[in-house]
N, CA, C and O of each residue as an XYZ file, in Angstrom:
904
protein
N      97.605    114.503   -122.428
C      97.174    115.452   -121.391
C      98.181    115.462   -120.250
O      98.605    114.415   -119.761
N      98.552    116.670   -119.837
C      99.534    116.796   -118.754
C      98.915    116.354   -117.434
O      97.795    116.745   -117.104
N      99.635    115.553   -116.696
C      99.169    115.054   -115.400
C     100.056    115.620   -114.300
O     101.259    115.363   -114.273
N      99.465    116.384   -113.401
C     100.225    117.014   -112.333
C     100.695    115.986   -111.320
O      99.949    115.080   -110.950
N     101.935    116.132   -110.872
C     102.507    115.211   -109.894
C     102.690    115.918   -108.559
O     103.159    117.055   -108.505
N     102.318    115.240   -107.490
C     102.478    115.792   -106.147
C     103.916    115.630   -105.660
O     104.429    116.471   -104.922
N     104.559    114.541   -106.082
C     105.913    114.214   -105.620
C     106.941    114.578   -106.689
O     106.775    114.242   -107.861
N     108.000    115.264   -106.275
C     109.111    115.525   -107.180
C     109.960    114.254   -107.264
O     110.571    113.833   -106.282
N     109.985    113.655   -108.452
C     110.726    112.406   -108.628
C     112.158    112.745   -109.027
O     112.467    112.941   -110.203
N     113.004    112.808   -108.038
C     114.409    113.154   -108.247
C     115.244    112.459   -107.188
O     115.013    112.639   -105.993
N     116.208    111.669   -107.620
C     117.012    110.895   -106.678
C     117.887    111.795   -105.822
O     118.531    112.722   -106.313
N     117.891    111.496   -104.535
C     118.713    112.170   -103.531
C     118.809    111.206   -102.354
O     118.082    110.213   -102.330
N     119.677    111.460   -101.379
C     119.726    110.569   -100.210
C     118.380    110.449    -99.512
O     117.973    109.349    -99.136
N     117.679    111.576    -99.332
C     116.384    111.545    -98.669
C     115.339    110.797    -99.481
O     114.556    110.028    -98.925
N     115.319    111.015   -100.787
C     114.357    110.346   -101.664
C     114.598    108.836   -101.639
O     113.644    108.061   -101.560
N     115.865    108.410   -101.705
C     116.192    106.977   -101.664
C     115.786    106.367   -100.330
O     115.312    105.232   -100.285
N     115.967    107.113    -99.244
C     115.548    106.648    -97.916
C     114.038    106.412    -97.901
O     113.569    105.403    -97.374
N     113.283    107.340    -98.476
C     111.827    107.185    -98.534
C     111.425    105.974    -99.375
O     110.457    105.287    -99.048
N     112.150    105.713   -100.437
C     111.862    104.527   -101.257
C     112.112    103.263   -100.430
O     111.371    102.288   -100.553
N     113.152    103.276    -99.585
C     113.404    102.145    -98.687
C     112.265    101.940    -97.708
O     111.871    100.805    -97.440
N     111.734    103.029    -97.172
C     110.595    102.933    -96.259
C     109.377    102.353    -96.973
O     108.696    101.482    -96.431
N     109.101    102.830    -98.176
C     107.953    102.330    -98.927
C     108.122    100.871    -99.321
O     107.149    100.119    -99.366
N     109.358    100.472    -99.606
C     109.623     99.085    -99.972
C     109.271     98.141    -98.832
O     108.800     97.029    -99.072
N     109.492     98.567    -97.605
C     109.275     97.698    -96.452
C     107.940     97.943    -95.765
O     107.200     96.993    -95.514
N     107.616     99.191    -95.456
C     106.419     99.511    -94.673
C     105.328    100.206    -95.476
O     104.309    100.606    -94.913
N     105.525    100.352    -96.768
C     104.544    101.044    -97.595
C     103.514    100.103    -98.188
O     103.658     98.881    -98.140
N     102.476    100.696    -98.743
C     101.422     99.914    -99.387
C     100.865    100.679   -100.582
O     100.571    101.871   -100.484
N     100.724     99.990   -101.704
C     100.159    100.581   -102.905
C      98.735    100.077   -103.085
O      98.483     98.873   -103.120
N      97.815    101.020   -103.198
C      96.397    100.681   -103.304
C      96.084    100.029   -104.653
O      96.763    100.308   -105.641
N      95.067     99.166   -104.706
C      94.650     98.553   -105.973
C      94.125     99.560   -106.992
O      93.956     99.216   -108.162
N      93.861    100.821   -106.562
C      93.302    101.803   -107.494
C      94.349    102.429   -108.412
O      94.024    103.306   -109.213
N      95.624    101.978   -108.300
C      96.724    102.469   -109.143
C      97.015    103.960   -108.939
O      97.523    104.628   -109.840
N      96.694    104.466   -107.767
C      96.916    105.888   -107.516
C      97.401    106.183   -106.103
O      98.312    106.990   -105.920
N      96.809    105.544   -105.111
C      97.083    105.894   -103.713
C      98.202    105.048   -103.097
O      98.353    103.861   -103.386
N      98.965    105.703   -102.251
C     100.113    105.087   -101.575
C     100.014    105.455   -100.102
O      99.651    106.582    -99.766
N     100.332    104.519    -99.230
C     100.396    104.900    -97.814
C     101.615    104.292    -97.148
O     102.146    103.270    -97.582
N     102.036    104.941    -96.099
C     103.149    104.468    -95.277
C     102.661    104.387    -93.842
O     102.085    105.341    -93.317
N     102.892    103.245    -93.212
C     102.467    103.022    -91.830
C     103.679    102.678    -90.975
O     104.527    101.888    -91.389
N     103.764    103.258    -89.802
C     104.892    102.987    -88.911
C     104.487    103.223    -87.463
O     103.630    104.057    -87.170
N     105.111    102.482    -86.572
C     104.905    102.708    -85.139
C     105.691    103.927    -84.673
O     105.438    104.466    -83.596
N     106.648    104.357    -85.495
C     107.500    105.498    -85.157
C     107.016    106.738    -85.894
O     107.156    106.836    -87.113
N     106.448    107.683    -85.155
C     105.970    108.923    -85.778
C     107.120    109.675    -86.430
O     106.931    110.373    -87.425
N     108.302    109.529    -85.867
C     109.501    110.184    -86.396
C     109.712    109.839    -87.864
O     110.092    110.698    -88.660
N     109.465    108.582    -88.224
C     109.628    108.132    -89.606
C     108.599    108.798    -90.513
O     108.935    109.271    -91.598
N     107.352    108.835    -90.069
C     106.289    109.436    -90.878
C     106.546    110.928    -91.079
O     106.319    111.455    -92.168
N     107.018    111.611    -90.035
C     107.314    113.036    -90.143
C     108.449    113.296    -91.135
O     108.375    114.229    -91.935
N     109.499    112.470    -91.082
C     110.615    112.622    -92.019
C     110.157    112.369    -93.453
O     110.518    113.106    -94.370
N     109.362    111.323    -93.634
C     108.821    110.971    -94.949
C     107.987    112.130    -95.505
O     108.133    112.504    -96.669
N     107.132    112.683    -94.684
C     106.274    113.798    -95.094
C     107.106    115.024    -95.463
O     106.824    115.698    -96.454
N     108.129    115.307    -94.664
C     108.975    116.477    -94.914
C     109.761    116.329    -96.213
O     109.799    117.251    -97.028
N     110.386    115.177    -96.404
C     111.239    114.971    -97.574
C     110.440    115.015    -98.868
O     110.874    115.622    -99.847
N     109.267    114.372    -98.879
C     108.448    114.349   -100.089
C     107.530    115.568   -100.204
O     106.766    115.694   -101.162
N     107.616    116.474    -99.202
C     106.845    117.721    -99.209
C     105.333    117.453    -99.343
O     104.649    118.048   -100.177
N     104.851    116.559    -98.512
C     103.438    116.212    -98.509
C     102.673    117.137    -97.556
O     103.192    117.524    -96.509
N     101.459    117.480    -97.922
C     100.611    118.302    -97.056
C      99.539    117.459    -96.359
O      98.769    117.973    -95.547
N      99.495    116.170    -96.678
C      98.472    115.293    -96.111
C      98.635    115.137    -94.606
O      99.746    115.184    -94.078
N      97.508    114.952    -93.925
C      97.524    114.784    -92.478
C      98.013    113.388    -92.096
O      97.849    112.429    -92.850
N      98.610    113.295    -90.923
C      99.057    112.012    -90.371
C      97.938    111.463    -89.487
O      97.457    112.149    -88.585
N      97.532    110.232    -89.752
C      96.493    109.596    -88.959
C      97.047    108.509    -88.068
O      98.257    108.284    -88.027
N      96.162    107.834    -87.351
C      96.568    106.704    -86.504
C      95.656    105.517    -86.802
O      94.492    105.694    -87.162
N      96.189    104.321    -86.651
C      95.416    103.115    -86.934
C      95.901    101.972    -86.059
O      96.982    102.028    -85.473
N      95.084    100.944    -85.983
C      95.471     99.711    -85.303
C      95.726     98.654    -86.355
O      95.337     98.813    -87.512
N      96.372     97.587    -85.962
C      96.638     96.480    -86.885
C      95.978     95.209    -86.388
O      95.986     94.892    -85.199
N      95.404     94.491    -87.348
C      94.759     93.201    -87.067
C      93.737     93.361    -85.944
O      92.812     94.165    -86.059
N      93.896     92.600    -84.859
C      92.906     92.617    -83.789
C      93.322     93.490    -82.609
O      92.759     93.385    -81.519
N      94.313     94.353    -82.838
C      94.756     95.222    -81.757
C      93.674     96.245    -81.413
O      93.000     96.775    -82.297
N      93.520     96.508    -80.134
C      92.472     97.404    -79.651
C      92.844     98.870    -79.837
O      91.995     99.688    -80.192
N      94.097     99.198    -79.601
C      94.520    100.590    -79.617
C      95.201    100.964    -80.932
O      95.836    100.131    -81.579
N      95.058    102.218    -81.309
C      95.679    102.722    -82.533
C      97.113    103.146    -82.227
O      97.371    104.291    -81.858
N      98.035    102.206    -82.386
C      99.435    102.446    -82.032
C     100.311    102.790    -83.227
O     101.514    103.006    -83.076
N      99.716    102.843    -84.414
C     100.504    103.060    -85.627
C     100.123    104.381    -86.293
O      98.955    104.768    -86.328
N     101.136    105.054    -86.816
C     100.930    106.294    -87.548
C     100.886    105.980    -89.045
O     101.589    105.090    -89.525
N     100.056    106.718    -89.767
C      99.906    106.447    -91.192
C      99.716    107.747    -91.957
O      99.050    108.671    -91.490
N     100.313    107.799    -93.141
C     100.076    108.919    -94.057
C      99.713    108.327    -95.408
O     100.374    107.407    -95.890
N      98.667    108.854    -96.014
C      98.209    108.356    -97.318
C      98.061    109.529    -98.276
O      97.614    110.609    -97.891
N      98.442    109.301    -99.522
C      98.327    110.352   -100.531
C      98.114    109.714   -101.899
O      98.431    108.543   -102.108
N      97.579    110.492   -102.818
C      97.356    110.012   -104.174
C      98.261    110.731   -105.158
O      98.334    111.960   -105.165
N      98.947    109.963   -105.986
C      99.821    110.537   -107.021
C     100.064    109.453   -108.065
O     100.882    108.556   -107.864
N      99.346    109.548   -109.178
C      99.436    108.504   -110.194
C     100.824    108.435   -110.829
O     101.318    107.348   -111.128
N     101.452    109.593   -111.034
C     102.802    109.599   -111.615
C     103.795    108.891   -110.699
O     104.611    108.091   -111.156
N     103.721    109.187   -109.417
C     104.635    108.561   -108.456
C     104.332    107.067   -108.334
O     105.246    106.251   -108.215
N     103.062    106.719   -108.365
C     102.651    105.308   -108.316
C     103.276    104.553   -109.485
O     103.826    103.466   -109.305
N     103.189    105.132   -110.686
C     103.762    104.487   -111.871
C     105.283    104.431   -111.791
O     105.902    103.477   -112.264
N     105.879    105.458   -111.191
C     107.328    105.439   -110.982
C     107.726    104.273   -110.074
O     108.687    103.559   -110.358
N     106.982    104.087   -108.980
C     107.269    102.971   -108.071
C     107.153    101.637   -108.801
O     107.978    100.745   -108.603
N     106.140    101.502   -109.639
C     105.998    100.286   -110.454
C     107.220    100.081   -111.342
O     107.703     98.960   -111.500
N     107.718    101.178   -111.921
C     108.837    101.084   -112.874
C     110.140    100.647   -112.220
O     111.014    100.104   -112.894
N     110.286    100.879   -110.896
C     111.526    100.485   -110.219
C     111.375     99.163   -109.461
O     112.314     98.704   -108.810
N     110.182     98.552   -109.550
C     110.017     97.222   -108.965
C     109.090     97.114   -107.780
O     108.984     96.044   -107.181
N     108.403     98.206   -107.415
C     107.489     98.190   -106.261
C     106.057     98.211   -106.784
O     105.652     99.155   -107.461
N     105.297     97.174   -106.471
C     103.938     97.023   -106.980
C     102.957     96.787   -105.832
O     103.367     96.579   -104.690
N     101.662     96.819   -106.141
C     100.657     96.432   -105.156
C     100.857     94.957   -104.824
O     101.348     94.190   -105.652
N     100.479     94.567   -103.626
C     100.734     93.204   -103.124
C     102.224     92.886   -103.158
O     102.624     91.758   -103.446
N     103.044     93.900   -102.857
C     104.494     93.776   -103.010
C     105.164     92.836   -102.019
O     106.240     92.308   -102.300
N     104.534     92.616   -100.846
C     105.215     91.914    -99.763
C     105.781     90.564   -100.192
O     106.870     90.182    -99.765
N     105.044     89.842   -101.035
C     105.507     88.520   -101.458
C     106.080     88.511   -102.877
O     106.784     87.579   -103.264
N     105.771     89.557   -103.646
C     106.163     89.537   -105.059
C     107.429     90.339   -105.356
O     108.042     90.145   -106.405
N     107.830     91.233   -104.455
C     108.976     92.096   -104.742
C     110.253     91.268   -104.913
O     110.525     90.349   -104.141
N     111.017     91.613   -105.930
C     112.256     90.888   -106.218
C     113.476     91.781   -106.081
O     114.492     91.359   -105.530
N     113.391     92.998   -106.571
C     114.500     93.944   -106.515
C     113.940     95.343   -106.704
O     112.794     95.509   -107.121
N     114.738     96.334   -106.403
C     114.348     97.721   -106.609
C     115.482     98.410   -107.365
O     116.650     98.288   -106.996
N     115.128     99.127   -108.413
C     116.137     99.798   -109.234
C     116.574    101.088   -108.552
O     115.920    102.126   -108.663
N     117.686    100.997   -107.851
C     118.222    102.116   -107.085
C     119.567    102.533   -107.676
O     120.421    101.672   -107.890
N     119.787    103.817   -107.946
C     121.125    104.250   -108.371
C     122.167    103.824   -107.336
O     121.928    103.942   -106.134
N     123.298    103.338   -107.786
C     124.307    102.776   -106.887
C     124.706    103.734   -105.770
O     124.913    103.315   -104.631
N     124.813    105.028   -106.099
C     125.281    105.984   -105.091
C     124.274    106.216   -103.970
O     124.611    106.808   -102.944
N     123.043    105.754   -104.162
C     122.021    105.943   -103.132
C     121.583    104.642   -102.464
O     120.619    104.633   -101.698
N     122.281    103.544   -102.749
C     121.867    102.274   -102.158
C     121.966    102.311   -100.626
O     121.108    101.747    -99.945
N     122.992    102.962   -100.077
C     123.145    102.994    -98.618
C     121.979    103.725    -97.946
O     121.576    103.365    -96.840
N     121.440    104.748    -98.611
C     120.292    105.469    -98.059
C     119.022    104.623    -98.172
O     118.198    104.591    -97.257
N     118.881    103.943    -99.301
C     117.763    103.010    -99.477
C     117.815    101.911    -98.424
O     116.792    101.575    -97.828
N     118.995    101.351    -98.190
C     119.155    100.290    -97.193
C     118.806    100.793    -95.801
O     118.145    100.088    -95.039
N     119.235    101.991    -95.460
C     118.911    102.569    -94.150
C     117.399    102.732    -93.995
O     116.853    102.516    -92.914
N     116.728    103.115    -95.086
C     115.280    103.215    -95.060
C     114.625    101.863    -94.837
O     113.645    101.755    -94.101
N     115.170    100.828    -95.475
C     114.643     99.473    -95.286
C     114.818     99.004    -93.844
O     113.895     98.447    -93.250
N     116.007     99.233    -93.286
C     116.279     98.809    -91.909
C     115.405     99.590    -90.927
O     114.881     99.013    -89.974
N     115.246    100.895    -91.150
C     114.382    101.691    -90.284
C     112.927    101.262    -90.428
O     112.158    101.340    -89.470
N     112.545    100.807    -91.626
C     111.172    100.408    -91.867
C     110.833     99.046    -91.303
O     109.915     98.914    -90.494
N     111.569     98.034    -91.724
C     111.225     96.668    -91.311
C     112.467     95.849    -90.996
O     112.611     94.710    -91.439
N     113.350     96.447    -90.229
C     114.549     95.741    -89.792
C     114.850     96.115    -88.354
O     114.098     96.866    -87.734
N     115.938     95.599    -87.826
C     116.339     96.032    -86.487
C     117.841     95.948    -86.311
O     118.533     95.199    -87.000
N     118.321     96.737    -85.370
C     119.720     96.722    -84.948
C     119.688     96.417    -83.462
O     119.170     97.211    -82.678
N     120.233     95.283    -83.069
C     120.153     94.883    -81.659
C     121.539     94.689    -81.070
O     122.427     94.111    -81.698
N     121.704     95.181    -79.856
C     122.961     95.091    -79.119
C     122.659     94.420    -77.783
O     121.817     94.893    -77.019
N     123.346     93.321    -77.507
C     123.044     92.557    -76.289
C     124.282     91.779    -75.849
O     125.264     91.681    -76.585
N     124.216     91.223    -74.628
C     125.317     90.418    -74.105
C     124.996     88.940    -74.242
O     123.889     88.497    -73.935
N     125.973     88.193    -74.703
C     125.819     86.744    -74.795
C     125.664     86.163    -73.389
O     126.447     86.492    -72.497
N     124.675     85.312    -73.184
C     124.385     84.772    -71.859
C     125.542     83.953    -71.294
O     125.773     83.945    -70.085
N     126.260     83.271    -72.167
C     127.354     82.410    -71.703
C     128.684     83.149    -71.627
O     129.339     83.142    -70.585
N     129.085     83.784    -72.721
C     130.398     84.438    -72.759
C     130.383     85.831    -72.135
O     131.434     86.369    -71.785
N     129.189     86.416    -71.995
C     129.019     87.778    -71.472
C     129.618     88.835    -72.395
O     129.736     89.998    -72.011
N     129.992     88.439    -73.598
C     130.549     89.394    -74.554
C     129.420     90.131    -75.277
O     128.322     89.607    -75.463
N     129.731     91.355    -75.673
C     128.744     92.160    -76.378
C     128.496     91.598    -77.779
O     129.442     91.330    -78.519
N     127.253     91.427    -78.131
C     126.861     90.916    -79.437
C     126.063     91.989    -80.178
O     125.344     92.782    -79.571
N     126.204     91.993    -81.473
C     125.495     92.945    -82.322
C     124.922     92.206    -83.516
O     125.607     91.397    -84.142
N     123.664     92.483    -83.830
C     123.042     91.877    -85.007
C     122.214     92.919    -85.751
O     121.558     93.773    -85.154
N     122.269     92.818    -87.061
C     121.372     93.591    -87.914
C     120.507     92.597    -88.665
O     121.007     91.614    -89.212
N     119.192     92.857    -88.691
C     118.258     91.967    -89.385
C     117.332     92.795    -90.267
O     116.984     93.933    -89.953
N     116.945     92.182    -91.382
C     115.934     92.762    -92.265
C     114.922     91.670    -92.572
O     115.296     90.540    -92.887
N     113.636     92.010    -92.479
C     112.567     91.025    -92.654
C     111.786     91.287    -93.942
O     111.572     92.433    -94.335
N     111.368     90.203    -94.585
C     110.535     90.327    -95.782
C     109.858     88.993    -96.063
O     110.410     87.932    -95.769
N     108.659     89.054    -96.633
C     107.968     87.828    -97.057
C     108.554     87.297    -98.351
O     108.239     86.180    -98.761
N     109.417     88.093    -99.011
C     110.053     87.689   -100.268
C     111.520     87.344   -100.037
O     112.336     88.226    -99.774
N     111.847     86.074   -100.136
C     113.234     85.641    -99.976
C     114.098     86.166   -101.119
O     115.270     86.490   -100.924
N     113.509     86.246   -102.315
C     114.246     86.738   -103.489
C     114.717     88.171   -103.244
O     115.839     88.529   -103.603
N     113.864     88.981   -102.638
C     114.242     90.366   -102.349
C     115.403     90.424   -101.362
O     116.340     91.198   -101.556
N     115.350     89.619   -100.313
C     116.424     89.620    -99.319
C     117.744     89.162    -99.925
O     118.802     89.681    -99.568
N     117.694     88.200   -100.831
C     118.913     87.756   -101.524
C     119.483     88.912   -102.339
O     120.695     89.126   -102.365
N     118.603     89.654   -103.001
C     119.045     90.812   -103.787
C     119.694     91.863   -102.876
O     120.734     92.425   -103.222
N     119.090     92.126   -101.727
C     119.658     93.088   -100.772
C     121.043     92.626   -100.323
O     121.987     93.416   -100.298
N     121.162     91.347    -99.971
C     122.436     90.811    -99.501
C     123.519     90.942   -100.570
O     124.664     91.269   -100.256
N     123.167     90.690   -101.817
C     124.144     90.813   -102.907
C     124.612     92.252   -103.058
O     125.793     92.494   -103.308
N     123.702     93.209   -102.909
C     124.084     94.607   -103.040
C     124.881     95.102   -101.835
O     125.736     95.976   -101.978
N     124.612     94.560   -100.660
C     125.440     94.886    -99.495
C     126.862     94.388    -99.729
O     127.829     95.067    -99.384
N     126.982     93.206   -100.312
C     128.306     92.669   -100.644
C     129.031     93.576   -101.635
O     130.213     93.876   -101.466
N     128.316     94.008   -102.666
C     128.925     94.840   -103.709
C     129.322     96.216   -103.177
O     130.439     96.677   -103.414
N     128.414     96.868   -102.465
C     128.616     98.265   -102.101
C     129.285     98.470   -100.749
O     130.029     99.434   -100.568
N     129.032     97.579    -99.803
C     129.580     97.755    -98.460
C     130.733     96.808    -98.167
O     131.342     96.887    -97.100
N     131.037     95.921    -99.095
C     132.132     94.960    -98.929
C     131.948     94.112    -97.680
O     132.906     93.830    -96.960
N     130.700     93.707    -97.430
C     130.363     92.833    -96.302
C     130.120     91.433    -96.842
O     129.251     91.240    -97.693
N     130.874     90.459    -96.360
C     130.876     89.131    -96.963
C     129.878     88.165    -96.360
O     129.542     87.159    -96.984
N     129.392     88.451    -95.148
C     128.544     87.487    -94.451
C     127.070     87.644    -94.764
O     126.687     88.080    -95.850
N     126.253     87.279    -93.791
C     124.809     87.347    -93.942
C     124.215     85.985    -94.241
O     124.792     85.201    -94.994
N     123.057     85.704    -93.649
C     122.409     84.422    -93.921
C     120.900     84.573    -93.858
O     120.368     85.420    -93.140
N     120.223     83.725    -94.631
C     118.756     83.701    -94.688
C     118.315     82.257    -94.478
O     118.611     81.411    -95.321
N     117.623     81.942    -93.392
C     117.133     80.578    -93.189
C     116.194     80.147    -94.317
O     115.509     80.974    -94.919
N     116.174     78.848    -94.593
C     115.320     78.336    -95.662
C     113.842     78.467    -95.354
O     113.024     78.601    -96.264
N     113.496     78.428    -94.074
C     112.092     78.463    -93.691
C     111.703     79.820    -93.121
O     112.513     80.519    -92.513
N     110.446     80.169    -93.335
C     109.914     81.402    -92.779
C     109.697     81.271    -91.282
O     109.535     80.168    -90.759
N     109.697     82.391    -90.608
C     109.337     82.442    -89.190
C     108.348     83.580    -89.014
O     108.674     84.734    -89.292
N     107.154     83.271    -88.557
C     106.132     84.299    -88.426
C     105.687     84.861    -89.753
O     105.248     86.009    -89.826
N     105.791     84.074    -90.799
C     105.341     84.507    -92.119
C     106.353     85.292    -92.922
O     106.048     85.749    -94.023
N     107.576     85.460    -92.381
C     108.593     86.227    -93.100
C     109.938     85.506    -93.068
O     110.190     84.662    -92.208
N     110.784     85.856    -94.016
C     112.182     85.427    -94.024
C     113.010     86.514    -93.337
O     112.584     87.665    -93.248
N     114.182     86.144    -92.859
C     115.045     87.096    -92.165
C     116.451     87.052    -92.742
O     117.066     85.989    -92.827
N     116.952     88.214    -93.135
C     118.358     88.367    -93.516
C     119.093     88.874    -92.286
O     118.781     89.954    -91.785
N     120.070     88.107    -91.787
C     120.757     88.435    -90.533
C     122.258     88.588    -90.733
O     122.865     87.901    -91.554
N     122.839     89.499    -89.969
C     124.286     89.705    -89.983
C     124.824     89.689    -88.557
O     124.208     90.243    -87.647
N     125.981     89.048    -88.370
C     126.640     89.014    -87.083
C     127.409     90.286    -86.809
O     127.340     91.248    -87.574
N     128.157     90.281    -85.688
C     128.770     91.507    -85.186
C     129.716     92.174    -86.179
O     129.582     93.367    -86.454
N     130.663     91.426    -86.715
C     131.667     92.027    -87.605
C     131.012     92.647    -88.838
O     131.322     93.777    -89.215
N     130.102     91.893    -89.461
C     129.421     92.404    -90.648
C     128.487     93.553    -90.307
O     128.351     94.499    -91.083
N     127.842     93.475    -89.145
C     126.938     94.547    -88.737
C     127.684     95.867    -88.564
O     127.168     96.926    -88.922
N     128.897     95.804    -88.017
C     129.712     97.010    -87.882
C     129.995     97.599    -89.265
O     129.924     98.813    -89.455
N     130.315     96.731    -90.228
C     130.556     97.200    -91.591
C     129.337     97.867    -92.192
O     129.456     98.892    -92.864
N     128.168     97.299    -91.960
C     126.924     97.875    -92.478
C     126.622     99.203    -91.798
O     126.176    100.148    -92.448
N     126.863     99.278    -90.492
C     126.655    100.528    -89.758
C     127.519    101.643    -90.329
O     127.041    102.755    -90.554
N     128.776    101.348    -90.558
C     129.680    102.362    -91.099
C     129.280    102.770    -92.516
O     129.497    103.908    -92.932
N     128.700    101.834    -93.240
C     128.247    102.091    -94.606
C     126.992    102.968    -94.614
O     126.897    103.904    -95.408
N     126.043    102.672    -93.747
C     124.757    103.386    -93.752
C     124.829    104.752    -93.096
O     124.212    105.705    -93.572
N     125.596    104.857    -91.980
C     125.618    106.088    -91.206
C     126.885    106.876    -91.520
O     127.805    106.955    -90.706
N     126.913    107.443    -92.690
C     128.068    108.221    -93.115
C     127.982    109.638    -92.528
O     127.019    109.970    -91.837
N     128.974    110.451    -92.804
C     129.070    111.788    -92.224
C     127.857    112.641    -92.599
O     127.470    112.706    -93.766
N     127.264    113.293    -91.601
C     126.103    114.172    -91.780
C     124.907    113.430    -92.370
O     124.120    114.015    -93.113
N     124.769    112.163    -92.047
C     123.690    111.356    -92.613
C     122.322    111.874    -92.168
O     122.122    112.222    -91.005
N     121.385    111.917    -93.117
C     119.999    112.303    -92.825
C     119.132    111.759    -93.945
O     119.526    111.806    -95.110
N     117.962    111.245    -93.610
C     117.421    111.062    -92.257
C     117.792    109.699    -91.692
O     118.355    108.855    -92.389
N     117.466    109.495    -90.415
C     117.615    108.185    -89.797
C     116.736    108.137    -88.554
O     116.458    109.161    -87.931
N     116.310    106.943    -88.210
C     115.499    106.758    -87.005
C     116.427    106.830    -85.799
O     117.362    106.039    -85.681
N     116.171    107.769    -84.916
C     117.087    108.076    -83.819
C     117.379    106.868    -82.940
O     118.536    106.632    -82.592
N     116.356    106.095    -82.570
C     116.577    105.002    -81.619
C     117.489    103.920    -82.206
O     118.265    103.307    -81.473
N     117.404    103.682    -83.509
C     118.289    102.684    -84.123
C     119.698    103.252    -84.298
O     120.690    102.536    -84.161
N     119.768    104.536    -84.601
C     121.074    105.177    -84.722
C     121.829    105.135    -83.396
O     123.039    104.910    -83.382
N     121.129    105.350    -82.284
C     121.779    105.339    -80.975
C     122.306    103.952    -80.610
O     123.349    103.830    -79.967
N     121.585    102.912    -81.020
C     122.082    101.543    -80.809
C     123.352    101.341    -81.619
O     124.331    100.777    -81.130
N     123.326    101.808    -82.865
C     124.510    101.694    -83.722
C     125.684    102.457    -83.123
O     126.825    102.001    -83.185
N     125.402    103.607    -82.548
C     126.461    104.408    -81.929
C     127.069    103.685    -80.738
O     128.288    103.689    -80.567
N     126.232    103.063    -79.912
C     126.744    102.301    -78.762
C     127.585    101.126    -79.223
O     128.563    100.758    -78.572
N     127.203    100.536    -80.349
C     127.960     99.389    -80.877
C     129.372     99.795    -81.278
O     130.271     98.956    -81.330
N     129.568    101.082    -81.562
C     130.901    101.574    -81.921
C     131.658    102.056    -80.690
O     132.695    102.708    -80.814
N     131.140    101.733    -79.489
C     131.866    102.067    -78.270
C     131.396    103.327    -77.597
O     132.009    103.787    -76.634
N     130.282    103.908    -78.104
C     129.720    105.090    -77.463
C     130.411    106.381    -77.829
O     130.011    107.445    -77.357
N     131.440    106.318    -78.660
C     132.179    107.530    -78.999
C     131.833    108.041    -80.384
O     132.471    108.964    -80.891
N     130.827    107.444    -80.994
C     130.465    107.852    -82.357
C     130.842    106.782    -83.351
O     131.547    105.828    -83.023
N     130.374    106.945    -84.550
C     130.599    105.958    -85.599
C     131.668    106.468    -86.544
O     131.686    107.646    -86.902
N     132.551    105.582    -86.941
C     133.530    105.964    -87.943
C     132.764    106.267    -89.219
O     132.012    105.424    -89.708
N     132.950    107.460    -89.760
C     132.184    107.853    -90.931
C     133.121    108.238    -92.065
O     134.309    108.488    -91.862
N     132.553    108.279    -93.261
C     133.326    108.712    -94.409
C     134.326    107.683    -94.892
O     135.207    108.025    -95.681
N     134.229    106.418    -94.447
C     135.208    105.410    -94.839
C     134.907    104.808    -96.202
O     135.807    104.345    -96.902
N     133.625    104.821    -96.573
C     133.242    104.189    -97.834
C     132.299    105.127    -98.596
O     131.154    104.771    -98.875
N     132.778    106.300    -98.921
C     131.921    107.272    -99.597
C     131.860    107.043   -101.100
O     130.991    107.602   -101.770
N     132.741    106.255   -101.630
C     132.764    106.007   -103.064
C     132.785    104.503   -103.327
O     133.415    103.741   -102.593
N     132.103    104.095   -104.363
C     132.148    102.688   -104.752
C     131.796    102.584   -106.230
O     131.251    103.522   -106.813
N     132.107    101.450   -106.828
C     131.862    101.244   -108.247
C     130.432    100.778   -108.463
O     129.804    100.219   -107.564
N     129.933    101.015   -109.654
C     128.628    100.483   -110.027
C     128.722     98.979   -110.142
O     129.772     98.454   -110.512
N     127.624     98.255   -109.826
C     127.643     96.795   -109.940
C     127.808     96.359   -111.381
O     127.845     95.161   -111.663
């Protein structure tokens, strides 16, 4: 029997970005059909809705014991898409069980940008002692195996050699961190020419890290398959 799909399953930069968002901030329901994405940034939910051509309404929710509904959420049902997510490595209860995601090599940078926009950060600050500008990129996950996989693919595709993951969790999650030199390499890799979509506030931090004159783009548009 033919089963109608709400989501067009076709790889593109936008589709890979959405998969990155779902990998970090998404949730798959136990009913094997429903998927939701939650974010404090409405901009992310709007981009996700536009790219996947969803008609579902955007709601608001609180987390844990928070009093106010500070998070935006979109939920939809699509069994075909749910099974597709399972096939590439994203399952229910994914936060601790995820190991890797099957992403076409040419779209890994878009997937990574989605992950960073979802559950990572780009921070620019001055060292208290040296007063020099510091830059860090971090990605958080309850699965250390997943972060190791991400780091290996950053090495392969972005030619970034650094990165470290502490042995112990902090706040229930592991952290993949990169220092200034490597962070610049990742920025140039993720924010290529005419890049879309991206979370504006993180992009602006990345832009300032490049001296406020824009990011060098188009430097790594081609790479070999792993």
